[in-house]
Backbone as a printed PyTorch tensor [residue, N CA C, xyz], in Angstrom:
tensor([[[  0.9550,  -1.1260,  -0.2840],
         [  0.2020,  -0.0650,  -0.2210],
         [  0.9870,   1.1400,  -0.1340]],

        [[  2.0530,   1.3120,   0.4670],
         [  2.8000,   1.9440,   0.9050],
         [  3.1540,   2.9280,  -0.8110]],

        [[  3.6710,   2.2010,  -1.7390],
         [  3.4920,   2.7250,  -3.2880],
         [  2.6710,   3.6240,  -3.8800]],

        [[  1.3390,   3.1740,  -3.3900],
         [  0.2210,   3.5220,  -3.9140],
         [ -0.2640,   5.0460,  -3.1680]],

        [[  0.0740,   5.5620,  -2.2660],
         [ -0.1930,   6.7450,  -1.6990],
         [  1.0170,   7.5880,  -1.4270]],

        [[  0.5520,   8.5510,  -1.5160],
         [  1.8280,   9.8260,  -1.5840],
         [  1.1710,  11.0200,  -0.9430]],

        [[  2.1300,  11.5760,   0.0240],
         [  1.7500,  13.1040,   0.2850],
         [  3.0110,  14.4070,   0.3320]],

        [[  2.6140,  15.5750,   0.7850],
         [  3.3590,  16.3800,   0.8300],
         [  2.9070,  17.1830,   1.2990]],

        [[  3.5840,  18.2060,   2.2410],
         [  3.2950,  19.2890,   3.1720],
         [  4.3420,  20.6600,   2.6500]],

        [[  3.6210,  21.6990,   2.7590],
         [  4.2760,  22.2880,   1.9940],
         [  3.8820,  24.1870,   2.2060]],

        [[  4.2910,  25.0200,   2.4400],
         [  3.8960,  26.2710,   2.4350],
         [  3.2160,  26.9610,   1.5730]],

        [[  2.4070,  28.2190,   1.9970],
         [  1.4570,  29.1630,   1.0150],
         [  1.8800,  30.4340,   1.8450]],

        [[  1.1500,  31.2310,   1.3610],
         [  1.2730,  32.7900,   1.8860],
         [  0.3290,  32.9880,   3.0690]],

        [[ -0.5980,  31.7930,   3.3810],
         [ -1.5480,  31.3580,   4.5400],
         [ -1.1780,  30.9640,   5.1900]],

        [[ -0.2410,  30.2610,   5.2480],
         [  0.5720,  28.4010,   6.1550],
         [  0.6890,  27.6620,   5.1920]],

        [[  0.5370,  26.0700,   6.2770],
         [  1.1630,  25.2590,   5.7540],
         [ -0.0020,  24.0280,   5.5180]],

        [[ -0.2410,  23.5380,   4.1020],
         [ -0.9780,  22.7020,   3.5720],
         [ -0.6090,  21.5280,   3.4040]],

        [[ -1.4250,  20.3870,   3.3620],
         [ -0.7980,  19.0610,   3.2210],
         [ -2.0910,  18.7720,   2.3470]],

        [[ -1.2200,  17.8770,   1.4950],
         [ -2.1410,  17.0670,   0.3350],
         [ -1.4100,  15.4650,   0.2310]],

        [[ -2.8950,  14.5970,   0.4480],
         [ -2.4190,  13.0870,   0.2930],
         [ -3.3360,  12.6610,  -0.6900]],

        [[ -2.5970,  11.7220,  -1.7570],
         [ -3.0480,  11.3690,  -2.7750],
         [ -2.8720,   9.9630,  -3.0930]],

        [[ -3.6910,   9.0240,  -3.7580],
         [ -3.5640,   7.4600,  -4.6030],
         [ -3.2420,   7.6210,  -5.8370]],

        [[ -3.0780,   6.3720,  -6.3840],
         [ -2.7720,   5.9870,  -7.8280],
         [ -4.3880,   6.8360,  -8.4360]],

        [[ -5.2790,   6.7090,  -8.1490],
         [ -6.7440,   7.2620,  -8.6140],
         [ -6.8240,   8.2990,  -8.5660]],

        [[ -6.4880,   9.3630,  -7.5610],
         [ -6.5400,  10.7470,  -7.6380],
         [ -6.1050,  10.8720,  -5.9350]],

        [[ -6.7630,  12.3310,  -5.7000],
         [ -6.5730,  12.9180,  -4.7290],
         [ -7.6050,  12.6820,  -3.6030]],

        [[ -6.8850,  12.6530,  -1.9770],
         [ -7.5860,  11.7530,  -1.6830],
         [ -8.0970,  12.7380,   0.2900]],

        [[ -7.1450,  13.7290,   0.4210],
         [ -7.2360,  14.4190,   1.2580],
         [ -6.6960,  15.7670,   1.3430]],

        [[ -6.7920,  17.3380,   0.8020],
         [ -6.3880,  18.5910,   1.2380],
         [ -6.4220,  19.1450,   2.2950]],

        [[ -5.8610,  19.5390,   2.9070],
         [ -5.6310,  20.3000,   4.0740],
         [ -5.9400,  22.0910,   4.0810]],

        [[ -6.6510,  22.7290,   4.9750],
         [ -6.5770,  24.0130,   5.0610],
         [ -5.5740,  24.2220,   5.4440]],

        [[ -4.6440,  25.6730,   5.8670],
         [ -3.9320,  26.3670,   6.1930],
         [ -3.6570,  25.9440,   7.6690]],

        [[ -2.3670,  25.7120,   8.2800],
         [ -1.7930,  25.6560,   9.7470],
         [ -0.9170,  26.2140,   9.5540]],

        [[ -0.4240,  26.6920,  11.1270],
         [  0.4240,  27.3480,  10.9550],
         [  1.6830,  26.4320,  11.3720]],

        [[  1.8500,  25.0780,  11.4350],
         [  2.6680,  24.2210,  11.0500],
         [  2.8810,  23.5650,  10.2590]],

        [[  3.8440,  22.8020,   9.4730],
         [  3.9180,  21.7340,   8.9980],
         [  3.0260,  20.6610,   9.4420]],

        [[  3.6740,  20.1180,  11.0980],
         [  3.0240,  19.1220,  11.7490],
         [  1.7830,  18.9790,  11.7880]],

        [[  1.0960,  20.3180,  12.2320],
         [ -0.1780,  20.5340,  12.3830],
         [ -0.9330,  19.8830,  10.8390]],

        [[ -0.3570,  20.5250,   9.8510],
         [ -0.9010,  20.2110,   8.3960],
         [ -0.9610,  18.7140,   8.4640]],

        [[  0.3500,  17.9520,   8.9180],
         [  0.4880,  16.4690,   8.1980],
         [ -0.6190,  15.3850,   9.6230]],

        [[ -0.8040,  16.2890,  10.6240],
         [ -2.0080,  15.5510,  11.3680],
         [ -3.0520,  16.0220,  11.0710]],

        [[ -3.5670,  16.6210,  10.0470],
         [ -4.7330,  16.4470,   9.6360],
         [ -4.7670,  15.8610,   8.4680]],

        [[ -3.8340,  15.3940,   8.1200],
         [ -4.0270,  14.1820,   7.1260],
         [ -4.6080,  13.0780,   7.4320]],

        [[ -4.6960,  12.8780,   9.0880],
         [ -4.7090,  11.7020,   9.2660],
         [ -3.5680,  10.3320,   9.2120]],

        [[ -4.4390,   9.4250,   9.7430],
         [ -3.4190,   8.2490,   9.6480],
         [ -3.0790,   7.1690,   8.2770]],

        [[ -3.6150,   7.8830,   7.2330],
         [ -3.2490,   6.9700,   6.2560],
         [ -1.9700,   7.7010,   6.1130]],

        [[ -1.5540,   9.0280,   6.3410],
         [  0.2020,   9.0510,   6.0810],
         [  0.6460,   8.1660,   6.1640]],

        [[  0.7180,   7.7260,   7.5240],
         [  1.7350,   6.2990,   8.2700],
         [  1.7220,   5.0250,   6.8590]],

        [[  1.0150,   5.4320,   5.8360],
         [  1.1590,   3.9210,   4.9880],
         [  1.5300,   4.9140,   3.5770]],

        [[  1.8790,   6.3520,   3.6560],
         [  2.0260,   6.8200,   2.6030],
         [  3.4900,   6.9760,   2.5140]],

        [[  3.8840,   7.3720,   1.2660],
         [  5.5640,   7.8850,   1.0900],
         [  5.4930,   9.5840,   0.8660]],

        [[  6.2990,  10.3660,   1.7270],
         [  6.3650,  11.3090,   1.1300],
         [  7.2830,  12.0620,   0.1980]],

        [[  6.9840,  12.9090,  -0.2130],
         [  8.4230,  13.2380,  -1.5450],
         [  7.3330,  15.0080,  -1.4520]],

        [[  8.9670,  15.8040,  -1.3920],
         [  8.7250,  17.1960,  -1.8040],
         [  8.3120,  17.6160,  -3.0740]],

        [[  8.0510,  16.8100,  -4.0410],
         [  7.5110,  17.1250,  -5.3330],
         [  6.7180,  16.6750,  -5.7970]],

        [[  5.6830,  15.9980,  -4.7940],
         [  3.9920,  15.2120,  -4.5080],
         [  3.4540,  16.4230,  -5.1240]],

        [[  2.7890,  16.4770,  -6.6840],
         [  1.9570,  16.9340,  -7.1360],
         [  2.5390,  18.4900,  -6.9910]],

        [[  3.9390,  18.8840,  -8.0920],
         [  3.9800,  20.2370,  -7.9550],
         [  3.1120,  20.7460,  -8.6980]],

        [[  1.9710,  20.4370,  -9.3950],
         [  1.3380,  21.3200, -10.3160],
         [  0.4100,  21.8010,  -9.4780]],

        [[ -0.4860,  20.6540,  -8.6620],
         [ -1.3650,  21.1770,  -7.5540],
         [ -0.6970,  21.7910,  -6.2970]],

        [[  0.5410,  21.7500,  -6.2870],
         [  1.1120,  22.5910,  -5.0890],
         [  1.3990,  24.3000,  -5.6730]],

        [[  1.6500,  24.0180,  -7.1010],
         [  1.6670,  25.9490,  -7.7150],
         [  0.5160,  26.3510,  -7.6570]],

        [[ -0.6270,  25.5530,  -8.1920],
         [ -2.0110,  26.2960,  -8.0460],
         [ -2.8270,  26.6620,  -6.7100]],

        [[ -2.2010,  26.0510,  -5.5170],
         [ -2.6970,  26.1200,  -4.3580],
         [ -2.0670,  27.4150,  -3.7090]],

        [[ -0.7080,  27.7420,  -3.8470],
         [  0.1090,  28.4340,  -3.7610],
         [ -0.6360,  29.5450,  -4.3270]],

        [[ -1.0620,  29.6350,  -5.8340],
         [ -1.3790,  30.7700,  -6.5700],
         [ -2.8170,  31.6230,  -5.7780]],

        [[ -3.6960,  30.3930,  -5.5010],
         [ -4.9070,  30.1850,  -5.0120],
         [ -4.9420,  31.2970,  -3.5190]],

        [[ -3.8380,  30.7020,  -2.9680],
         [ -3.5980,  31.4750,  -1.1390],
         [ -3.2500,  32.4430,  -1.6730]],

        [[ -2.6260,  32.6830,  -2.8000],
         [ -1.4640,  34.2460,  -2.9840],
         [ -2.7680,  35.4460,  -3.7900]],

        [[ -4.0310,  34.9090,  -3.3620],
         [ -5.1210,  35.7430,  -3.2290],
         [ -5.1140,  35.6310,  -5.0630]],

        [[ -5.2470,  34.6480,  -6.0870],
         [ -5.2460,  34.8480,  -7.6850],
         [ -5.8280,  33.7660,  -7.5950]],

        [[ -6.8700,  33.9650,  -8.9860],
         [ -7.6870,  32.5060,  -9.5800],
         [ -6.9790,  31.4550, -10.1620]],

        [[ -7.3750,  30.2020,  -9.5340],
         [ -6.9570,  29.1330,  -9.8670],
         [ -7.7980,  27.8770,  -9.7120]],

        [[ -7.7530,  27.0110, -10.3940],
         [ -8.4800,  26.2150, -10.7140],
         [ -8.0660,  24.6100, -10.2790]],

        [[ -8.6240,  23.7280, -10.4220],
         [ -9.0320,  22.8130, -10.0110],
         [ -9.2150,  21.2600, -10.1570]],

        [[ -9.2850,  21.0680, -11.5630],
         [ -9.8380,  19.9700, -12.1270],
         [ -8.7590,  18.8790, -11.9080]],

        [[ -8.4720,  18.8090, -11.1790],
         [ -7.5340,  17.0420, -10.5440],
         [ -8.6390,  15.9180, -10.4300]],

        [[ -8.1220,  14.7410, -10.6100],
         [ -8.4280,  13.3680, -10.2280],
         [ -8.8450,  12.9710,  -9.3140]],

        [[-10.0940,  12.6730,  -8.8670],
         [-10.2990,  12.9070,  -7.2960],
         [-10.7040,  11.4340,  -6.9080]],

        [[ -9.7040,  10.7600,  -5.2620],
         [-10.0140,   9.3840,  -5.2250],
         [-11.0020,   9.4790,  -3.8470]],

        [[-12.3670,   9.2000,  -4.3750],
         [-13.5320,   9.1840,  -3.5580],
         [-13.9590,   8.6940,  -3.4180]],

        [[-13.1720,   6.9030,  -3.3250],
         [-13.8820,   5.4270,  -2.7800],
         [-13.8030,   5.3730,  -1.7440]],

        [[-13.6720,   6.3040,  -0.4750],
         [-13.7370,   6.3820,   0.7490],
         [-15.1410,   6.6390,   1.2240]],

        [[-16.1020,   7.5560,   0.0390],
         [-17.3940,   8.2150,   0.5160],
         [-18.6710,   7.2060,   0.1480]],

        [[-19.8030,   7.7950,   0.6590],
         [-20.7580,   7.4070,   0.1810],
         [-21.2320,   7.6370,  -1.2660]],

        [[-22.3820,   7.1610,  -1.8800],
         [-22.7170,   7.4540,  -3.5130],
         [-23.0760,   9.0390,  -2.8420]],

        [[-23.9700,   9.3050,  -1.8500],
         [-24.8010,  10.4030,  -1.3680],
         [-23.5010,  11.1130,  -1.7740]],

        [[-22.2340,  11.4270,  -0.8320],
         [-21.4730,  12.2950,  -0.6640],
         [-20.8740,  13.0330,  -2.0400]],

        [[-20.3670,  11.5740,  -2.9630],
         [-19.8780,  12.1220,  -3.7800],
         [-20.9480,  13.0200,  -4.9370]],

        [[-22.0470,  12.4090,  -4.6560],
         [-23.0320,  13.5200,  -5.5300],
         [-23.0190,  14.9670,  -5.5340]],

        [[-22.9190,  15.2510,  -3.7940],
         [-23.1140,  16.4240,  -3.4890],
         [-21.5590,  17.1550,  -3.3800]],

        [[-20.3630,  16.8310,  -3.6000],
         [-19.1740,  17.1460,  -3.8820],
         [-18.8030,  17.2410,  -5.6060]],

        [[-19.6260,  16.4500,  -6.1440],
         [-19.1890,  16.7720,  -7.6330],
         [-20.1170,  18.1020,  -7.8770]],

        [[-21.2870,  18.0530,  -8.1620],
         [-22.0780,  19.1900,  -7.8260],
         [-21.6950,  20.6910,  -7.1560]],

        [[-20.7950,  20.2630,  -6.0520],
         [-20.1930,  21.4870,  -5.4290],
         [-19.2140,  22.2650,  -6.2400]],

        [[-18.2720,  21.1090,  -7.0030],
         [-17.0930,  21.3330,  -8.0330],
         [-17.5630,  22.3090,  -9.0160]],

        [[-18.6810,  22.1750,  -9.1930],
         [-19.4650,  23.3610, -10.3310],
         [-19.5700,  24.4370, -10.3470]],

        [[-19.9340,  24.5920,  -8.9940],
         [-19.9520,  26.5870,  -7.7960],
         [-18.7290,  27.3890,  -8.9770]],

        [[-18.8140,  28.4100,  -9.4810],
         [-17.3830,  29.0760, -10.2860],
         [-17.0670,  29.7210,  -8.8170]],

        [[-15.7120,  29.7470,  -9.6400],
         [-15.0340,  30.5060,  -8.4630],
         [-15.2600,  32.0020,  -8.0210]],

        [[-15.4940,  32.4870,  -6.7270],
         [-16.1680,  33.8890,  -6.6100],
         [-17.6970,  34.0750,  -6.6810]],

        [[-18.1620,  32.5150,  -7.0960],
         [-19.6650,  32.8550,  -6.3580],
         [-19.7870,  31.8100,  -5.4930]],

        [[-21.0500,  32.3040,  -5.0330],
         [-21.5380,  31.0960,  -3.6680],
         [-23.6680,  30.2720,  -4.4890]],

        [[-23.4980,  29.1640,  -4.2180],
         [-24.8730,  28.6930,  -4.3260],
         [-25.3320,  28.2700,  -2.6760]],

        [[-26.7340,  28.2800,  -2.8170],
         [-27.1470,  28.0720,  -1.0560],
         [-27.1330,  26.1000,  -1.1450]],

        [[-27.5380,  25.8680,  -0.1930],
         [-27.3430,  24.2330,   0.5910],
         [-28.3870,  23.9810,  -0.1410]],

        [[-29.7100,  24.4980,  -0.9040],
         [-30.8420,  24.7120,  -1.1450],
         [-30.5760,  24.3170,  -2.3070]],

        [[-29.7830,  24.9250,  -3.2940],
         [-29.7370,  24.9240,  -4.4450],
         [-28.9400,  23.7730,  -4.6180]],

        [[-28.1860,  22.9660,  -3.8460],
         [-26.9450,  21.8950,  -4.2110],
         [-28.5590,  20.7190,  -4.1360]],

        [[-29.3130,  20.9670,  -2.8290],
         [-30.2570,  19.7120,  -2.7380],
         [-30.9920,  19.5530,  -4.6430]],

        [[-30.9150,  20.8040,  -4.5290],
         [-32.1950,  20.8590,  -6.1100],
         [-31.4490,  20.3010,  -7.0580]],

        [[-30.1480,  20.2430,  -7.2050],
         [-29.7270,  20.1310,  -8.4700],
         [-28.8120,  18.2400,  -8.2400]],

        [[-29.3220,  17.9380,  -6.9900],
         [-29.3500,  16.4270,  -6.3860],
         [-30.6440,  15.8350,  -7.4750]],

        [[-31.7040,  16.3850,  -6.9550],
         [-33.2290,  16.3170,  -7.5140],
         [-33.5860,  15.6180,  -5.9730]],

        [[-33.3990,  16.0890,  -4.9180],
         [-33.5150,  15.8940,  -3.6230],
         [-33.5550,  17.1630,  -2.6200]],

        [[-34.8480,  18.0920,  -3.0080],
         [-35.2620,  19.5700,  -3.0890],
         [-35.0940,  19.5300,  -1.1580]],

        [[-35.7160,  18.2720,  -0.7940],
         [-35.8590,  17.6060,   0.6480],
         [-34.6470,  17.4590,   1.6820]],

        [[-33.4090,  17.3550,   1.2080],
         [-31.9410,  16.6590,   1.6390],
         [-31.4080,  18.0270,   1.7890]],

        [[-31.6660,  19.0640,   2.0010],
         [-30.8860,  20.2140,   2.7730],
         [-29.7900,  19.9490,   3.6440]],

        [[-30.6440,  19.4650,   4.7750],
         [-29.4520,  19.0820,   6.6870],
         [-28.7760,  17.9650,   5.5170]],

        [[-28.8510,  17.1760,   4.9140],
         [-27.9930,  16.0950,   4.1570],
         [-27.2360,  16.4060,   3.5880]],

        [[-27.2710,  17.6610,   2.8390],
         [-25.7950,  18.3100,   2.1910],
         [-25.5230,  18.8730,   2.5330]],

        [[-25.7990,  19.2200,   3.9390],
         [-24.8670,  19.8670,   4.9460],
         [-23.8620,  18.8180,   5.3070]],

        [[-24.1890,  17.5930,   6.0110],
         [-23.6950,  16.8130,   6.2290],
         [-22.4140,  16.4470,   5.8330]],

        [[-22.9990,  16.4360,   4.3340],
         [-22.0000,  15.3670,   3.1760],
         [-21.1230,  16.5820,   2.9890]],

        [[-21.2120,  17.8620,   3.2390],
         [-19.9950,  19.1220,   2.5990],
         [-19.5210,  19.0450,   4.1790]],

        [[-19.5620,  19.1660,   5.3320],
         [-18.7720,  18.6060,   6.5220],
         [-17.8230,  17.6950,   6.4800]],

        [[-18.4450,  16.7060,   5.6470],
         [-17.3040,  15.4360,   5.6310],
         [-16.6500,  15.7690,   4.8730]],

        [[-16.3780,  16.6090,   4.0470],
         [-15.2190,  16.9520,   2.6090],
         [-13.9030,  17.1470,   3.0970]],

        [[-13.4160,  15.7850,   2.3700],
         [-11.6380,  15.7470,   2.4590],
         [-10.5470,  16.5130,   1.4670]],

        [[-11.6390,  17.1030,   1.2200],
         [-11.0060,  18.0570,  -0.1770],
         [-11.2490,  19.5450,   0.1000]],

        [[-11.1650,  20.2060,   0.6800],
         [-11.5430,  21.3420,   0.5370],
         [-10.7980,  22.5190,  -0.1570]],

        [[-11.1850,  23.6180,  -0.4940],
         [-10.9620,  24.5980,  -1.9080],
         [-10.8570,  23.5760,  -3.3990]],

        [[-10.4140,  22.1910,  -3.0320],
         [-10.3310,  21.4610,  -4.6130],
         [-11.9280,  21.2870,  -4.6040]],

        [[-12.9400,  20.6210,  -3.5220],
         [-14.3600,  20.7160,  -3.6150],
         [-14.6740,  21.8590,  -2.7540]],

        [[-14.8560,  23.0750,  -3.1480],
         [-15.1760,  24.1600,  -2.3820],
         [-16.4010,  24.1890,  -1.9980]],

        [[-16.6110,  23.5910,  -0.7350],
         [-17.9450,  23.4620,  -0.0730],
         [-17.9930,  25.1300,   0.8150]],

        [[-16.7790,  25.8090,   0.8130],
         [-16.6580,  27.4180,   1.7130],
         [-17.8490,  27.7360,   0.4480]],

        [[-18.0130,  27.9480,  -0.8230],
         [-19.1800,  28.5230,  -1.6700],
         [-20.3570,  28.3960,  -1.6120]],

        [[-20.7860,  27.1860,  -0.5990],
         [-22.2120,  27.1750,  -0.2170],
         [-22.2380,  27.8360,   1.3630]],

        [[-23.3520,  28.7570,   1.0280],
         [-24.2000,  29.4250,   1.9800],
         [-25.4520,  29.3750,   2.2270]],

        [[-26.0440,  29.2440,   3.3120],
         [-27.5660,  29.5820,   3.8890],
         [-28.3450,  30.2600,   2.7390]],

        [[-29.9130,  29.7390,   2.6670],
         [-30.8780,  30.8660,   1.7680],
         [-30.3750,  32.2130,   2.0600]],

        [[-30.4450,  32.6170,   2.9040],
         [-30.7560,  33.9900,   3.7280],
         [-28.9930,  34.8040,   3.6390]],

        [[-28.3630,  33.9540,   2.8200],
         [-26.9040,  34.7050,   2.9930],
         [-25.9530,  34.4130,   4.0060]],

        [[-26.3960,  33.9360,   5.2400],
         [-25.3750,  33.4640,   6.3200],
         [-24.3980,  32.4170,   5.9280]],

        [[-23.4250,  32.5460,   6.5240],
         [-22.1930,  31.5440,   5.7680],
         [-22.3750,  30.4540,   6.1530]],

        [[-23.2940,  29.4930,   7.3520],
         [-23.6720,  28.4300,   8.1300],
         [-22.3410,  27.5900,   8.4620]],

        [[-21.9200,  26.5300,   8.5910],
         [-20.7730,  25.7360,   9.2410],
         [-19.7390,  25.6100,   7.8780]],

        [[-18.4210,  25.4770,   8.4380],
         [-17.2370,  25.1850,   8.0450],
         [-15.9630,  24.3430,   8.4750]],

        [[-15.8890,  23.1530,   8.4050],
         [-14.5790,  22.5640,   8.8310],
         [-13.5720,  23.4170,   9.3450]],

        [[-13.3280,  24.5550,   8.5040],
         [-12.2450,  25.4620,   9.2330],
         [-12.5030,  26.3000,   9.9300]],

        [[-13.6750,  26.3840,  10.3750],
         [-14.1150,  27.8100,  10.7620],
         [-14.9860,  28.6230,  10.1230]],

        [[-16.0310,  29.1310,  10.2960],
         [-16.8650,  30.3640,   9.9300],
         [-15.6720,  31.6310,   9.3930]],

        [[-14.4680,  32.0240,  10.4240],
         [-13.4530,  33.0040,   9.7520],
         [-13.0810,  32.6140,   8.4010]],

        [[-12.5160,  31.1670,   8.8830],
         [-11.6340,  30.8680,   7.2740],
         [-13.2170,  31.0290,   5.9360]],

        [[-14.4800,  30.6080,   6.7430],
         [-14.5780,  30.5080,   5.1180],
         [-15.2770,  32.0390,   4.7350]],

        [[-15.5710,  32.4080,   5.7430],
         [-15.4240,  34.2710,   5.4010],
         [-14.3420,  34.5090,   4.4850]],

        [[-12.9960,  34.0830,   4.8690],
         [-11.6250,  35.0420,   4.4170],
         [-11.9770,  34.3220,   3.2250]],

        [[-11.9460,  33.0830,   3.1520],
         [-12.0800,  32.2570,   1.3220],
         [-12.9960,  32.6770,   0.2890]],

        [[-14.0950,  33.4180,   0.8910],
         [-14.8940,  33.9370,   0.0850],
         [-14.4730,  35.4890,  -0.2620]],

        [[-13.7230,  36.1170,   0.6400],
         [-13.1750,  37.4780,   0.3120],
         [-12.3030,  37.3400,  -0.5720]],

        [[-11.2870,  36.2730,  -0.4910],
         [-10.7340,  36.2140,  -1.2140],
         [-10.9390,  35.9350,  -2.7380]],

        [[-11.7550,  35.1190,  -3.0320],
         [-11.9670,  35.0280,  -3.8520],
         [-12.8990,  36.0360,  -4.8460]],

        [[-13.7830,  36.6420,  -3.9900],
         [-14.6430,  37.8870,  -4.6000],
         [-13.3220,  39.1280,  -5.0310]],

        [[-12.2780,  39.0120,  -4.0970],
         [-11.0590,  40.1410,  -4.4810],
         [-10.2920,  40.1590,  -5.6650]],

        [[-10.1740,  38.6300,  -6.3680],
         [ -9.2530,  38.2230,  -6.9050],
         [-10.4450,  38.5760,  -8.5010]],

        [[-11.7080,  38.2200,  -7.9720],
         [-12.1800,  38.4900,  -9.3130],
         [-12.6960,  39.7330, -10.1340]],

        [[-11.8250,  40.4340,  -9.4060],
         [-11.7480,  41.8180,  -9.8640],
         [-10.0520,  42.6140, -10.3720]],

        [[ -9.4700,  41.2740, -10.2960],
         [ -8.0450,  41.8050, -10.2440],
         [ -7.6270,  41.5230, -12.1570]]])
């Protein structure tokens, strides 16, 4: 299994990030942390079965640095969502469609699924998102525009939305 998993920890303008991937695609990314050790801990126990590489996913590292530097970046990367439920995968794929610098509501995501009453389930699926930024769950807000929850905290969600709004005018 060691050869199938790889990871890296790297620094950005916002802090230390971690990436964990398999031969199938990305498994987990972290939000910025104060230290490399914190970022590695956030990747979880699967890091123990992974090979560390300073240049693992160089292209993705550069795009994340660009993103956290306040510039538009895209993340069309292959994802390994094999550990997720079918419902979670559906929610996350729809969330990936939300354009940079824009938001959609939890209700909108549920409606795109054809399950308008599944708003709470959408929120729970987004709370389990293993790939923040790549799957931009920070772009999903309440119907009234309130931010709702976020795995990185509401302040981080507010910051990311502001970062994207500022970058759209550059």
